[in-house]
C-alpha positions in Angstrom: 0.0 0.0 0.0 1.1 3.6 -0.5 0.7 6.6 1.7 -0.3 10.0 0.4 0.7 12.6 3.0 -1.3 15.4 1.4 -1.5 18.0 -1.3 2.0 19.4 -2.0 0.9 22.2 -4.4 -1.4 23.1 -7.4 0.5 23.9 -10.6 -1.0 26.8 -12.6 -0.2 27.4 -16.3 -0.9 31.0 -17.2 -1.1 32.7 -20.6 0.2 35.8 -18.8 2.5 34.7 -15.9 3.4 38.3 -14.9 -0.3 39.1 -14.5 -0.9 35.9 -12.5 2.0 36.7 -10.2 0.7 40.2 -9.7 -2.8 39.0 -9.0 -1.6 36.4 -6.5 0.7 38.8 -4.6 -0.9 42.2 -4.9 -4.6 41.4 -5.1 -4.8 38.2 -3.0 -1.9 39.0 -0.7 0.0 35.8 -1.2 3.7 35.8 -0.6 6.2 34.9 -3.3 8.6 32.3 -1.8 10.9 32.4 -4.8 11.4 31.5 -8.4 13.3 28.5 -9.6 14.1 27.2 -13.1 13.5 23.5 -13.8 15.7 23.1 -16.9 14.7 19.5 -17.5 11.1 20.7 -17.9 12.0 24.0 -19.6 9.9 25.9 -17.1 10.4 28.5 -14.4 8.3 28.1 -11.3 7.1 30.9 -9.0 5.9 29.6 -5.7 3.3 31.5 -3.6 2.0 30.8 -0.1 -0.3 32.5 2.4 1.2 35.6 4.2 0.5 34.1 7.6 3.0 31.3 7.3 5.9 31.7 9.6 9.2 30.9 7.9 11.4 32.0 10.8 11.7 28.4 11.8 12.9 27.5 8.3 10.3 24.7 8.3 9.9 24.1 4.6 7.0 21.7 5.2 5.0 24.5 6.8 5.7 26.7 3.9 3.8 24.5 1.6 0.4 24.9 3.2 -1.8 26.3 0.5 1.1 26.5 -2.0 0.5 27.6 -5.6 3.1 27.1 -8.3 2.9 29.4 -11.4 4.5 27.7 -14.4 6.2 29.8 -17.1 7.7 28.3 -20.2 11.4 29.0 -20.6 11.4 28.2 -24.4 9.1 27.3 -27.2 7.9 23.7 -27.4 8.3 23.1 -23.7 5.6 21.0 -22.0 4.0 24.1 -20.5 4.0 26.0 -23.8 2.4 23.0 -25.4 -0.2 22.8 -22.7 -1.0 26.5 -23.1 -1.3 26.1 -26.9 -3.6 23.1 -26.6 -5.8 23.9 -23.6 -5.1 27.5 -22.6 -4.4 28.7 -19.1 -5.6 27.0 -16.0 -4.8 24.3 -13.5 -2.0 22.2 -15.0 -1.5 19.6 -12.3 -2.2 18.5 -8.8 0.9 17.5 -6.8 0.7 15.0 -3.9 3.3 14.3 -1.3 4.3 10.7 -0.8 6.8 9.0 1.6 8.5 6.8 -0.9 8.2 7.8 -4.5 9.7 4.7 -6.1 7.5 2.5 -4.0 4.5 4.6 -5.1 5.5 4.3 -8.8 5.9 0.5 -8.5 2.5 0.2 -6.8 0.8 2.3 -9.5 2.5 0.4 -12.2 1.5 -3.0 -10.7 -2.1 -1.7 -10.9 -1.9 -0.9 -14.6 -1.6 2.8 -14.1 0.1 4.6 -17.0 3.1 6.6 -15.8 4.9 9.4 -17.6 7.9 8.8 -15.3 8.8 5.2 -14.4 11.5 6.4 -12.1 11.8 9.7 -10.1 13.6 12.7 -11.4 14.8 15.9 -9.7 12.3 18.6 -8.8 12.4 22.0 -7.1 13.7 22.3 -3.6 15.7 19.1 -3.7 12.6 17.0 -4.2 12.1 13.8 -6.2 9.1 14.0 -8.6 7.3 11.8 -11.1 4.1 12.3 -13.1 1.1 10.0 -13.6 -0.4 10.1 -17.0 -3.9 11.8 -17.2 -5.2 8.8 -19.2 -5.1 6.8 -16.0 -6.7 9.4 -13.8 -9.7 10.6 -15.7 -7.9 13.5 -17.3 -6.0 15.0 -14.3 -2.2 15.3 -14.5 -0.9 14.1 -11.1 2.6 14.9 -9.8 4.1 12.8 -7.1 6.6 14.6 -4.8 9.0 13.1 -2.3 10.4 15.7 0.0 14.2 15.8 0.5 15.6 15.2 4.0 17.9 18.1 3.2 16.8 21.7 3.8 16.0 23.4 0.5 18.7 25.7 -0.8 16.4 28.7 -1.3 16.0 31.9 0.6 12.3 32.0 1.6 
């Protein structure tokens, strides 16, 4: 059996990432934790959380409560650019935190679930990530995230 620890974040693909970042920070009052390029995915992520989260403890886990990730393509023909061209802006994926990502992938595979990633790859903040194909989930792209035991190397 697998253990889903909770929702890690919601990935947002925007036709106008600058406007989305402005809306989240200036209108909704969410705090920008930082931006990080993910070269493998040809995307830059901007991560937002509620203002009331206390980061003085450097508790990265607490910083993910209510986390939104704005995805901006770094170059043409990137996965996010292709998503935007095909479907327009909106929710791109739902990310779930798991204890053991390889065990989770093996479990899903043994149940006939189609995987985009059969083994984990590197994600933001020293995480391991893998994606489950929407064909096996009713059309929802699911990202699995295994947190690093190391503190993230970001100033948040």
